[in-house]
Structures are given as C-alpha cells and as structure tokens.
Chimera marker file (.cmm) of the C-alpha trace (Angstrom):
<marker_set name="trace">
<marker id="1" x="23.337" y="-21.419" z="1.572" r="1" g="1" b="0" radius="0.5"/>
<marker id="2" x="26.638" y="-21.890" z="-0.276" r="1" g="1" b="0" radius="0.5"/>
<marker id="3" x="27.282" y="-23.333" z="-3.696" r="1" g="1" b="0" radius="0.5"/>
<marker id="4" x="25.491" y="-26.452" z="-4.932" r="1" g="1" b="0" radius="0.5"/>
<marker id="5" x="26.587" y="-28.541" z="-7.916" r="1" g="1" b="0" radius="0.5"/>
<marker id="6" x="24.112" y="-30.924" z="-9.519" r="1" g="1" b="0" radius="0.5"/>
<marker id="7" x="24.167" y="-33.424" z="-12.394" r="1" g="1" b="0" radius="0.5"/>
<marker id="8" x="20.970" y="-34.909" z="-13.806" r="1" g="1" b="0" radius="0.5"/>
<marker id="9" x="20.617" y="-37.791" z="-16.227" r="1" g="1" b="0" radius="0.5"/>
<marker id="10" x="16.990" y="-37.864" z="-17.382" r="1" g="1" b="0" radius="0.5"/>
<marker id="11" x="15.030" y="-39.499" z="-20.183" r="1" g="1" b="0" radius="0.5"/>
<marker id="12" x="13.347" y="-36.244" z="-21.247" r="1" g="1" b="0" radius="0.5"/>
<marker id="13" x="16.779" y="-34.826" z="-22.160" r="1" g="1" b="0" radius="0.5"/>
<marker id="14" x="18.125" y="-38.080" z="-23.607" r="1" g="1" b="0" radius="0.5"/>
<marker id="15" x="20.843" y="-38.276" z="-20.942" r="1" g="1" b="0" radius="0.5"/>
<marker id="16" x="19.519" y="-41.274" z="-18.965" r="1" g="1" b="0" radius="0.5"/>
<marker id="17" x="22.017" y="-44.002" z="-18.077" r="1" g="1" b="0" radius="0.5"/>
<marker id="18" x="21.591" y="-47.175" z="-20.123" r="1" g="1" b="0" radius="0.5"/>
<marker id="19" x="22.358" y="-50.711" z="-18.968" r="1" g="1" b="0" radius="0.5"/>
<marker id="20" x="22.511" y="-52.791" z="-22.180" r="1" g="1" b="0" radius="0.5"/>
<marker id="21" x="20.629" y="-56.089" z="-22.462" r="1" g="1" b="0" radius="0.5"/>
<marker id="22" x="22.533" y="-58.973" z="-20.908" r="1" g="1" b="0" radius="0.5"/>
<marker id="23" x="24.718" y="-56.752" z="-18.706" r="1" g="1" b="0" radius="0.5"/>
<marker id="24" x="24.155" y="-56.916" z="-14.946" r="1" g="1" b="0" radius="0.5"/>
<marker id="25" x="26.896" y="-54.589" z="-13.632" r="1" g="1" b="0" radius="0.5"/>
<marker id="26" x="27.866" y="-51.170" z="-14.965" r="1" g="1" b="0" radius="0.5"/>
<marker id="27" x="30.017" y="-48.292" z="-13.808" r="1" g="1" b="0" radius="0.5"/>
<marker id="28" x="29.517" y="-44.798" z="-15.252" r="1" g="1" b="0" radius="0.5"/>
<marker id="29" x="32.220" y="-42.136" z="-15.176" r="1" g="1" b="0" radius="0.5"/>
<marker id="30" x="30.579" y="-38.814" z="-14.266" r="1" g="1" b="0" radius="0.5"/>
<marker id="31" x="32.225" y="-35.411" z="-14.594" r="1" g="1" b="0" radius="0.5"/>
<marker id="32" x="31.996" y="-33.844" z="-11.142" r="1" g="1" b="0" radius="0.5"/>
<marker id="33" x="33.885" y="-31.542" z="-8.742" r="1" g="1" b="0" radius="0.5"/>
<marker id="34" x="37.045" y="-33.280" z="-7.451" r="1" g="1" b="0" radius="0.5"/>
<marker id="35" x="36.007" y="-32.962" z="-3.778" r="1" g="1" b="0" radius="0.5"/>
<marker id="36" x="33.009" y="-32.019" z="-1.676" r="1" g="1" b="0" radius="0.5"/>
<marker id="37" x="30.027" y="-33.398" z="0.197" r="1" g="1" b="0" radius="0.5"/>
<marker id="38" x="27.322" y="-35.418" z="-1.544" r="1" g="1" b="0" radius="0.5"/>
<marker id="39" x="23.999" y="-34.033" z="-0.324" r="1" g="1" b="0" radius="0.5"/>
<marker id="40" x="21.569" y="-35.928" z="-2.567" r="1" g="1" b="0" radius="0.5"/>
<marker id="41" x="21.539" y="-39.075" z="-4.705" r="1" g="1" b="0" radius="0.5"/>
<marker id="42" x="18.375" y="-40.152" z="-6.530" r="1" g="1" b="0" radius="0.5"/>
<marker id="43" x="18.288" y="-43.265" z="-8.761" r="1" g="1" b="0" radius="0.5"/>
<marker id="44" x="15.099" y="-44.408" z="-10.503" r="1" g="1" b="0" radius="0.5"/>
<marker id="45" x="14.681" y="-47.159" z="-13.091" r="1" g="1" b="0" radius="0.5"/>
<marker id="46" x="12.833" y="-45.530" z="-16.002" r="1" g="1" b="0" radius="0.5"/>
<marker id="47" x="12.709" y="-48.365" z="-18.560" r="1" g="1" b="0" radius="0.5"/>
<marker id="48" x="13.058" y="-52.144" z="-18.734" r="1" g="1" b="0" radius="0.5"/>
<marker id="49" x="11.702" y="-54.964" z="-16.597" r="1" g="1" b="0" radius="0.5"/>
<marker id="50" x="11.488" y="-53.732" z="-13.008" r="1" g="1" b="0" radius="0.5"/>
<marker id="51" x="14.048" y="-55.476" z="-10.809" r="1" g="1" b="0" radius="0.5"/>
<marker id="52" x="15.878" y="-55.009" z="-7.522" r="1" g="1" b="0" radius="0.5"/>
<marker id="53" x="19.255" y="-53.300" z="-7.808" r="1" g="1" b="0" radius="0.5"/>
<marker id="54" x="22.233" y="-52.149" z="-5.794" r="1" g="1" b="0" radius="0.5"/>
<marker id="55" x="23.815" y="-48.723" z="-6.147" r="1" g="1" b="0" radius="0.5"/>
<marker id="56" x="27.319" y="-47.549" z="-5.253" r="1" g="1" b="0" radius="0.5"/>
<marker id="57" x="29.039" y="-44.209" z="-5.675" r="1" g="1" b="0" radius="0.5"/>
<marker id="58" x="32.849" y="-44.320" z="-5.867" r="1" g="1" b="0" radius="0.5"/>
<marker id="59" x="35.587" y="-41.684" z="-5.482" r="1" g="1" b="0" radius="0.5"/>
<marker id="60" x="37.981" y="-43.437" z="-7.838" r="1" g="1" b="0" radius="0.5"/>
<marker id="61" x="37.688" y="-45.562" z="-10.968" r="1" g="1" b="0" radius="0.5"/>
<marker id="62" x="37.264" y="-49.177" z="-9.901" r="1" g="1" b="0" radius="0.5"/>
<marker id="63" x="37.357" y="-50.465" z="-13.458" r="1" g="1" b="0" radius="0.5"/>
<marker id="64" x="38.821" y="-49.557" z="-16.821" r="1" g="1" b="0" radius="0.5"/>
<marker id="65" x="36.554" y="-46.838" z="-18.165" r="1" g="1" b="0" radius="0.5"/>
<marker id="66" x="36.954" y="-45.041" z="-21.455" r="1" g="1" b="0" radius="0.5"/>
<marker id="67" x="35.961" y="-41.390" z="-21.637" r="1" g="1" b="0" radius="0.5"/>
<marker id="68" x="32.180" y="-41.133" z="-21.262" r="1" g="1" b="0" radius="0.5"/>
<marker id="69" x="31.678" y="-44.892" z="-21.437" r="1" g="1" b="0" radius="0.5"/>
<marker id="70" x="30.285" y="-47.447" z="-19.034" r="1" g="1" b="0" radius="0.5"/>
<marker id="71" x="31.861" y="-50.841" z="-18.395" r="1" g="1" b="0" radius="0.5"/>
<marker id="72" x="31.366" y="-53.891" z="-16.214" r="1" g="1" b="0" radius="0.5"/>
<marker id="73" x="32.508" y="-53.647" z="-12.589" r="1" g="1" b="0" radius="0.5"/>
<marker id="74" x="32.531" y="-57.417" z="-12.015" r="1" g="1" b="0" radius="0.5"/>
<marker id="75" x="36.313" y="-57.692" z="-12.429" r="1" g="1" b="0" radius="0.5"/>
<marker id="76" x="37.260" y="-54.899" z="-10.024" r="1" g="1" b="0" radius="0.5"/>
<marker id="77" x="39.023" y="-56.077" z="-6.856" r="1" g="1" b="0" radius="0.5"/>
<marker id="78" x="36.415" y="-56.268" z="-4.026" r="1" g="1" b="0" radius="0.5"/>
<marker id="79" x="38.681" y="-54.508" z="-1.489" r="1" g="1" b="0" radius="0.5"/>
<marker id="80" x="39.462" y="-51.714" z="-3.948" r="1" g="1" b="0" radius="0.5"/>
<marker id="81" x="35.737" y="-51.202" z="-4.550" r="1" g="1" b="0" radius="0.5"/>
<marker id="82" x="35.022" y="-51.179" z="-0.802" r="1" g="1" b="0" radius="0.5"/>
<marker id="83" x="37.707" y="-48.564" z="-0.107" r="1" g="1" b="0" radius="0.5"/>
<marker id="84" x="36.484" y="-46.365" z="-2.959" r="1" g="1" b="0" radius="0.5"/>
<marker id="85" x="32.844" y="-46.115" z="-1.785" r="1" g="1" b="0" radius="0.5"/>
<marker id="86" x="31.534" y="-42.646" z="-0.989" r="1" g="1" b="0" radius="0.5"/>
<marker id="87" x="28.239" y="-43.972" z="0.373" r="1" g="1" b="0" radius="0.5"/>
<marker id="88" x="27.454" y="-47.435" z="1.756" r="1" g="1" b="0" radius="0.5"/>
<marker id="89" x="26.020" y="-49.877" z="-0.787" r="1" g="1" b="0" radius="0.5"/>
<marker id="90" x="22.330" y="-49.087" z="-1.287" r="1" g="1" b="0" radius="0.5"/>
<marker id="91" x="19.829" y="-51.887" z="-1.994" r="1" g="1" b="0" radius="0.5"/>
<marker id="92" x="16.738" y="-50.812" z="-3.922" r="1" g="1" b="0" radius="0.5"/>
<marker id="93" x="13.609" y="-52.954" z="-4.238" r="1" g="1" b="0" radius="0.5"/>
<marker id="94" x="12.037" y="-53.543" z="-7.660" r="1" g="1" b="0" radius="0.5"/>
<marker id="95" x="9.892" y="-50.552" z="-8.606" r="1" g="1" b="0" radius="0.5"/>
<marker id="96" x="11.318" y="-48.361" z="-5.822" r="1" g="1" b="0" radius="0.5"/>
<marker id="97" x="13.416" y="-45.196" z="-6.096" r="1" g="1" b="0" radius="0.5"/>
<marker id="98" x="16.657" y="-44.669" z="-4.202" r="1" g="1" b="0" radius="0.5"/>
<marker id="99" x="16.391" y="-41.272" z="-2.518" r="1" g="1" b="0" radius="0.5"/>
<marker id="100" x="19.336" y="-40.297" z="-0.314" r="1" g="1" b="0" radius="0.5"/>
<marker id="101" x="19.115" y="-36.756" z="1.028" r="1" g="1" b="0" radius="0.5"/>
<marker id="102" x="21.223" y="-34.959" z="3.586" r="1" g="1" b="0" radius="0.5"/>
<marker id="103" x="19.407" y="-34.289" z="6.827" r="1" g="1" b="0" radius="0.5"/>
<marker id="104" x="16.862" y="-37.091" z="6.487" r="1" g="1" b="0" radius="0.5"/>
<marker id="105" x="16.926" y="-40.541" z="8.051" r="1" g="1" b="0" radius="0.5"/>
<marker id="106" x="19.573" y="-41.384" z="5.444" r="1" g="1" b="0" radius="0.5"/>
<marker id="107" x="22.243" y="-39.304" z="7.194" r="1" g="1" b="0" radius="0.5"/>
<marker id="108" x="24.784" y="-37.425" z="5.108" r="1" g="1" b="0" radius="0.5"/>
<marker id="109" x="26.390" y="-35.421" z="3.840" r="1" g="1" b="0" radius="0.5"/>
<marker id="110" x="28.881" y="-37.925" z="2.455" r="1" g="1" b="0" radius="0.5"/>
<marker id="111" x="32.370" y="-36.411" z="2.039" r="1" g="1" b="0" radius="0.5"/>
<marker id="112" x="34.546" y="-37.428" z="-0.880" r="1" g="1" b="0" radius="0.5"/>
<marker id="113" x="37.747" y="-36.521" z="-2.725" r="1" g="1" b="0" radius="0.5"/>
<marker id="114" x="38.684" y="-38.112" z="-6.028" r="1" g="1" b="0" radius="0.5"/>
<marker id="115" x="41.865" y="-40.083" z="-5.313" r="1" g="1" b="0" radius="0.5"/>
<marker id="116" x="43.120" y="-40.332" z="-8.895" r="1" g="1" b="0" radius="0.5"/>
<marker id="117" x="44.558" y="-36.857" z="-9.287" r="1" g="1" b="0" radius="0.5"/>
<marker id="118" x="46.715" y="-34.580" z="-7.171" r="1" g="1" b="0" radius="0.5"/>
<marker id="119" x="45.866" y="-31.477" z="-5.169" r="1" g="1" b="0" radius="0.5"/>
<marker id="120" x="47.170" y="-29.240" z="-7.966" r="1" g="1" b="0" radius="0.5"/>
<marker id="121" x="45.895" y="-31.373" z="-10.859" r="1" g="1" b="0" radius="0.5"/>
<marker id="122" x="42.630" y="-32.906" z="-9.595" r="1" g="1" b="0" radius="0.5"/>
<marker id="123" x="40.543" y="-35.453" z="-11.470" r="1" g="1" b="0" radius="0.5"/>
<marker id="124" x="37.009" y="-34.100" z="-11.698" r="1" g="1" b="0" radius="0.5"/>
<marker id="125" x="34.992" y="-37.330" z="-11.597" r="1" g="1" b="0" radius="0.5"/>
<marker id="126" x="32.908" y="-39.686" z="-9.487" r="1" g="1" b="0" radius="0.5"/>
<marker id="127" x="31.779" y="-43.136" z="-10.565" r="1" g="1" b="0" radius="0.5"/>
<marker id="128" x="28.270" y="-44.561" z="-10.253" r="1" g="1" b="0" radius="0.5"/>
<marker id="129" x="27.899" y="-48.350" z="-10.125" r="1" g="1" b="0" radius="0.5"/>
<marker id="130" x="24.573" y="-50.147" z="-10.602" r="1" g="1" b="0" radius="0.5"/>
<marker id="131" x="24.136" y="-53.914" z="-10.336" r="1" g="1" b="0" radius="0.5"/>
<marker id="132" x="21.030" y="-56.013" z="-11.039" r="1" g="1" b="0" radius="0.5"/>
<marker id="133" x="20.363" y="-59.771" z="-10.764" r="1" g="1" b="0" radius="0.5"/>
<marker id="134" x="19.114" y="-60.174" z="-14.358" r="1" g="1" b="0" radius="0.5"/>
<marker id="135" x="18.713" y="-57.936" z="-17.391" r="1" g="1" b="0" radius="0.5"/>
<marker id="136" x="17.117" y="-59.545" z="-20.443" r="1" g="1" b="0" radius="0.5"/>
<marker id="137" x="15.929" y="-56.562" z="-22.496" r="1" g="1" b="0" radius="0.5"/>
<marker id="138" x="18.050" y="-53.647" z="-21.253" r="1" g="1" b="0" radius="0.5"/>
<marker id="139" x="17.313" y="-50.994" z="-18.640" r="1" g="1" b="0" radius="0.5"/>
<marker id="140" x="17.459" y="-47.242" z="-18.272" r="1" g="1" b="0" radius="0.5"/>
<marker id="141" x="17.959" y="-45.151" z="-15.148" r="1" g="1" b="0" radius="0.5"/>
<marker id="142" x="17.323" y="-41.522" z="-14.280" r="1" g="1" b="0" radius="0.5"/>
<marker id="143" x="19.814" y="-40.126" z="-11.786" r="1" g="1" b="0" radius="0.5"/>
<marker id="144" x="20.392" y="-36.918" z="-9.827" r="1" g="1" b="0" radius="0.5"/>
<marker id="145" x="23.622" y="-36.348" z="-7.903" r="1" g="1" b="0" radius="0.5"/>
<marker id="146" x="24.058" y="-33.154" z="-5.887" r="1" g="1" b="0" radius="0.5"/>
<marker id="147" x="26.969" y="-31.888" z="-3.802" r="1" g="1" b="0" radius="0.5"/>
<marker id="148" x="28.498" y="-28.939" z="-2.023" r="1" g="1" b="0" radius="0.5"/>
<marker id="149" x="31.896" y="-28.613" z="-3.725" r="1" g="1" b="0" radius="0.5"/>
<marker id="150" x="34.911" y="-28.234" z="-1.425" r="1" g="1" b="0" radius="0.5"/>
<marker id="151" x="36.148" y="-24.660" z="-1.129" r="1" g="1" b="0" radius="0.5"/>
<marker id="152" x="32.677" y="-23.066" z="-1.257" r="1" g="1" b="0" radius="0.5"/>
<marker id="153" x="31.713" y="-23.071" z="2.415" r="1" g="1" b="0" radius="0.5"/>
<marker id="154" x="28.636" y="-21.247" z="3.648" r="1" g="1" b="0" radius="0.5"/>
<marker id="155" x="29.160" y="-17.572" z="4.366" r="1" g="1" b="0" radius="0.5"/>
<link id1="1" id2="2" r="1" g="1" b="0" radius="0.2"/>
<link id1="2" id2="3" r="1" g="1" b="0" radius="0.2"/>
<link id1="3" id2="4" r="1" g="1" b="0" radius="0.2"/>
<link id1="4" id2="5" r="1" g="1" b="0" radius="0.2"/>
<link id1="5" id2="6" r="1" g="1" b="0" radius="0.2"/>
<link id1="6" id2="7" r="1" g="1" b="0" radius="0.2"/>
<link id1="7" id2="8" r="1" g="1" b="0" radius="0.2"/>
<link id1="8" id2="9" r="1" g="1" b="0" radius="0.2"/>
<link id1="9" id2="10" r="1" g="1" b="0" radius="0.2"/>
<link id1="10" id2="11" r="1" g="1" b="0" radius="0.2"/>
<link id1="11" id2="12" r="1" g="1" b="0" radius="0.2"/>
<link id1="12" id2="13" r="1" g="1" b="0" radius="0.2"/>
<link id1="13" id2="14" r="1" g="1" b="0" radius="0.2"/>
<link id1="14" id2="15" r="1" g="1" b="0" radius="0.2"/>
<link id1="15" id2="16" r="1" g="1" b="0" radius="0.2"/>
<link id1="16" id2="17" r="1" g="1" b="0" radius="0.2"/>
<link id1="17" id2="18" r="1" g="1" b="0" radius="0.2"/>
<link id1="18" id2="19" r="1" g="1" b="0" radius="0.2"/>
<link id1="19" id2="20" r="1" g="1" b="0" radius="0.2"/>
<link id1="20" id2="21" r="1" g="1" b="0" radius="0.2"/>
<link id1="21" id2="22" r="1" g="1" b="0" radius="0.2"/>
<link id1="22" id2="23" r="1" g="1" b="0" radius="0.2"/>
<link id1="23" id2="24" r="1" g="1" b="0" radius="0.2"/>
<link id1="24" id2="25" r="1" g="1" b="0" radius="0.2"/>
<link id1="25" id2="26" r="1" g="1" b="0" radius="0.2"/>
<link id1="26" id2="27" r="1" g="1" b="0" radius="0.2"/>
<link id1="27" id2="28" r="1" g="1" b="0" radius="0.2"/>
<link id1="28" id2="29" r="1" g="1" b="0" radius="0.2"/>
<link id1="29" id2="30" r="1" g="1" b="0" radius="0.2"/>
<link id1="30" id2="31" r="1" g="1" b="0" radius="0.2"/>
<link id1="31" id2="32" r="1" g="1" b="0" radius="0.2"/>
<link id1="32" id2="33" r="1" g="1" b="0" radius="0.2"/>
<link id1="33" id2="34" r="1" g="1" b="0" radius="0.2"/>
<link id1="34" id2="35" r="1" g="1" b="0" radius="0.2"/>
<link id1="35" id2="36" r="1" g="1" b="0" radius="0.2"/>
<link id1="36" id2="37" r="1" g="1" b="0" radius="0.2"/>
<link id1="37" id2="38" r="1" g="1" b="0" radius="0.2"/>
<link id1="38" id2="39" r="1" g="1" b="0" radius="0.2"/>
<link id1="39" id2="40" r="1" g="1" b="0" radius="0.2"/>
<link id1="40" id2="41" r="1" g="1" b="0" radius="0.2"/>
<link id1="41" id2="42" r="1" g="1" b="0" radius="0.2"/>
<link id1="42" id2="43" r="1" g="1" b="0" radius="0.2"/>
<link id1="43" id2="44" r="1" g="1" b="0" radius="0.2"/>
<link id1="44" id2="45" r="1" g="1" b="0" radius="0.2"/>
<link id1="45" id2="46" r="1" g="1" b="0" radius="0.2"/>
<link id1="46" id2="47" r="1" g="1" b="0" radius="0.2"/>
<link id1="47" id2="48" r="1" g="1" b="0" radius="0.2"/>
<link id1="48" id2="49" r="1" g="1" b="0" radius="0.2"/>
<link id1="49" id2="50" r="1" g="1" b="0" radius="0.2"/>
<link id1="50" id2="51" r="1" g="1" b="0" radius="0.2"/>
<link id1="51" id2="52" r="1" g="1" b="0" radius="0.2"/>
<link id1="52" id2="53" r="1" g="1" b="0" radius="0.2"/>
<link id1="53" id2="54" r="1" g="1" b="0" radius="0.2"/>
<link id1="54" id2="55" r="1" g="1" b="0" radius="0.2"/>
<link id1="55" id2="56" r="1" g="1" b="0" radius="0.2"/>
<link id1="56" id2="57" r="1" g="1" b="0" radius="0.2"/>
<link id1="57" id2="58" r="1" g="1" b="0" radius="0.2"/>
<link id1="58" id2="59" r="1" g="1" b="0" radius="0.2"/>
<link id1="59" id2="60" r="1" g="1" b="0" radius="0.2"/>
<link id1="60" id2="61" r="1" g="1" b="0" radius="0.2"/>
<link id1="61" id2="62" r="1" g="1" b="0" radius="0.2"/>
<link id1="62" id2="63" r="1" g="1" b="0" radius="0.2"/>
<link id1="63" id2="64" r="1" g="1" b="0" radius="0.2"/>
<link id1="64" id2="65" r="1" g="1" b="0" radius="0.2"/>
<link id1="65" id2="66" r="1" g="1" b="0" radius="0.2"/>
<link id1="66" id2="67" r="1" g="1" b="0" radius="0.2"/>
<link id1="67" id2="68" r="1" g="1" b="0" radius="0.2"/>
<link id1="68" id2="69" r="1" g="1" b="0" radius="0.2"/>
<link id1="69" id2="70" r="1" g="1" b="0" radius="0.2"/>
<link id1="70" id2="71" r="1" g="1" b="0" radius="0.2"/>
<link id1="71" id2="72" r="1" g="1" b="0" radius="0.2"/>
<link id1="72" id2="73" r="1" g="1" b="0" radius="0.2"/>
<link id1="73" id2="74" r="1" g="1" b="0" radius="0.2"/>
<link id1="74" id2="75" r="1" g="1" b="0" radius="0.2"/>
<link id1="75" id2="76" r="1" g="1" b="0" radius="0.2"/>
<link id1="76" id2="77" r="1" g="1" b="0" radius="0.2"/>
<link id1="77" id2="78" r="1" g="1" b="0" radius="0.2"/>
<link id1="78" id2="79" r="1" g="1" b="0" radius="0.2"/>
<link id1="79" id2="80" r="1" g="1" b="0" radius="0.2"/>
<link id1="80" id2="81" r="1" g="1" b="0" radius="0.2"/>
<link id1="81" id2="82" r="1" g="1" b="0" radius="0.2"/>
<link id1="82" id2="83" r="1" g="1" b="0" radius="0.2"/>
<link id1="83" id2="84" r="1" g="1" b="0" radius="0.2"/>
<link id1="84" id2="85" r="1" g="1" b="0" radius="0.2"/>
<link id1="85" id2="86" r="1" g="1" b="0" radius="0.2"/>
<link id1="86" id2="87" r="1" g="1" b="0" radius="0.2"/>
<link id1="87" id2="88" r="1" g="1" b="0" radius="0.2"/>
<link id1="88" id2="89" r="1" g="1" b="0" radius="0.2"/>
<link id1="89" id2="90" r="1" g="1" b="0" radius="0.2"/>
<link id1="90" id2="91" r="1" g="1" b="0" radius="0.2"/>
<link id1="91" id2="92" r="1" g="1" b="0" radius="0.2"/>
<link id1="92" id2="93" r="1" g="1" b="0" radius="0.2"/>
<link id1="93" id2="94" r="1" g="1" b="0" radius="0.2"/>
<link id1="94" id2="95" r="1" g="1" b="0" radius="0.2"/>
<link id1="95" id2="96" r="1" g="1" b="0" radius="0.2"/>
<link id1="96" id2="97" r="1" g="1" b="0" radius="0.2"/>
<link id1="97" id2="98" r="1" g="1" b="0" radius="0.2"/>
<link id1="98" id2="99" r="1" g="1" b="0" radius="0.2"/>
<link id1="99" id2="100" r="1" g="1" b="0" radius="0.2"/>
<link id1="100" id2="101" r="1" g="1" b="0" radius="0.2"/>
<link id1="101" id2="102" r="1" g="1" b="0" radius="0.2"/>
<link id1="102" id2="103" r="1" g="1" b="0" radius="0.2"/>
<link id1="103" id2="104" r="1" g="1" b="0" radius="0.2"/>
<link id1="104" id2="105" r="1" g="1" b="0" radius="0.2"/>
<link id1="105" id2="106" r="1" g="1" b="0" radius="0.2"/>
<link id1="106" id2="107" r="1" g="1" b="0" radius="0.2"/>
<link id1="107" id2="108" r="1" g="1" b="0" radius="0.2"/>
<link id1="108" id2="109" r="1" g="1" b="0" radius="0.2"/>
<link id1="109" id2="110" r="1" g="1" b="0" radius="0.2"/>
<link id1="110" id2="111" r="1" g="1" b="0" radius="0.2"/>
<link id1="111" id2="112" r="1" g="1" b="0" radius="0.2"/>
<link id1="112" id2="113" r="1" g="1" b="0" radius="0.2"/>
<link id1="113" id2="114" r="1" g="1" b="0" radius="0.2"/>
<link id1="114" id2="115" r="1" g="1" b="0" radius="0.2"/>
<link id1="115" id2="116" r="1" g="1" b="0" radius="0.2"/>
<link id1="116" id2="117" r="1" g="1" b="0" radius="0.2"/>
<link id1="117" id2="118" r="1" g="1" b="0" radius="0.2"/>
<link id1="118" id2="119" r="1" g="1" b="0" radius="0.2"/>
<link id1="119" id2="120" r="1" g="1" b="0" radius="0.2"/>
<link id1="120" id2="121" r="1" g="1" b="0" radius="0.2"/>
<link id1="121" id2="122" r="1" g="1" b="0" radius="0.2"/>
<link id1="122" id2="123" r="1" g="1" b="0" radius="0.2"/>
<link id1="123" id2="124" r="1" g="1" b="0" radius="0.2"/>
<link id1="124" id2="125" r="1" g="1" b="0" radius="0.2"/>
<link id1="125" id2="126" r="1" g="1" b="0" radius="0.2"/>
<link id1="126" id2="127" r="1" g="1" b="0" radius="0.2"/>
<link id1="127" id2="128" r="1" g="1" b="0" radius="0.2"/>
<link id1="128" id2="129" r="1" g="1" b="0" radius="0.2"/>
<link id1="129" id2="130" r="1" g="1" b="0" radius="0.2"/>
<link id1="130" id2="131" r="1" g="1" b="0" radius="0.2"/>
<link id1="131" id2="132" r="1" g="1" b="0" radius="0.2"/>
<link id1="132" id2="133" r="1" g="1" b="0" radius="0.2"/>
<link id1="133" id2="134" r="1" g="1" b="0" radius="0.2"/>
<link id1="134" id2="135" r="1" g="1" b="0" radius="0.2"/>
<link id1="135" id2="136" r="1" g="1" b="0" radius="0.2"/>
<link id1="136" id2="137" r="1" g="1" b="0" radius="0.2"/>
<link id1="137" id2="138" r="1" g="1" b="0" radius="0.2"/>
<link id1="138" id2="139" r="1" g="1" b="0" radius="0.2"/>
<link id1="139" id2="140" r="1" g="1" b="0" radius="0.2"/>
<link id1="140" id2="141" r="1" g="1" b="0" radius="0.2"/>
<link id1="141" id2="142" r="1" g="1" b="0" radius="0.2"/>
<link id1="142" id2="143" r="1" g="1" b="0" radius="0.2"/>
<link id1="143" id2="144" r="1" g="1" b="0" radius="0.2"/>
<link id1="144" id2="145" r="1" g="1" b="0" radius="0.2"/>
<link id1="145" id2="146" r="1" g="1" b="0" radius="0.2"/>
<link id1="146" id2="147" r="1" g="1" b="0" radius="0.2"/>
<link id1="147" id2="148" r="1" g="1" b="0" radius="0.2"/>
<link id1="148" id2="149" r="1" g="1" b="0" radius="0.2"/>
<link id1="149" id2="150" r="1" g="1" b="0" radius="0.2"/>
<link id1="150" id2="151" r="1" g="1" b="0" radius="0.2"/>
<link id1="151" id2="152" r="1" g="1" b="0" radius="0.2"/>
<link id1="152" id2="153" r="1" g="1" b="0" radius="0.2"/>
<link id1="153" id2="154" r="1" g="1" b="0" radius="0.2"/>
<link id1="154" id2="155" r="1" g="1" b="0" radius="0.2"/>
</marker_set>
C-alpha cells in the first residue's frame, strides 16, 4: 500500500482550526511532507453559525504567515494564489462537509511540491485557506489532510 502521512485538526484534541470573529479569510501553515500526492481532504465546520465557505490548499505561502499562526489571505496577489493551488477551489454549502478522496468522483490524487525550499533543503509545509462570506461570532473547523509522500512508492 505504501506510506501514508496524515494530519488531523479536531475539536476533541483541541487542535481544530479557529477563524476569529470578524475575519472572513484565513490561511493556516501546516507542517507536512515537502512533496507528494494529496489523497484525502476533509473540512467540516464544527462551531459557529453555519455558512457557505470556500477551501483552497496551496503549495507555497500566499501570505505573510508567522510560525504556527493564521493570517488573512485577502491581500495575496490573485495570480500568485491561483498558481499555488494544489486542488481547484472547493465551494462548500452551509452545513455540508468537504470530502475529497482519491478514486471517487472527486478525482485525485493531487500532486504537489512545496516551492519555497530547494531539493536539498525542502520546506515541509502546505497552506490551507478558508474563506466565508460573514463571520460574526467566530468559527471552528475540523480538518483531515492525507497524502502519499514522494519517495515512498508502492512496492
């Protein structure tokens, strides 16, 4: 089956991603293998007023992000954001869960390589962007991202 790498951000472990009240666009820096194939992406709103959202996964930082912090992605250049997308922009209806899985109607896997580092000194990150139309009281999201890291092909 090969190697699988997975990151989960869940409320039960206190690792959910938080979109503060008043913010409508956030980008989270996520420690991840520097290259591979995304095989699964699940995003579910777990707290706050249910609203439609858009989700993007980027292979390079499209905004100024401090270590482990999230910041607005509104100011990032639109072309830079478009070129950095690992998956096409995903629109999610209010109350629905985004569930991208390799081998389903969603397609995939989605290949990526972080473009910030070099081959010998790679940057081990991907960036998750979530945008909503309005956010009065704050929101929380549970997320699972899974990949097959490059260099660990099936035997």
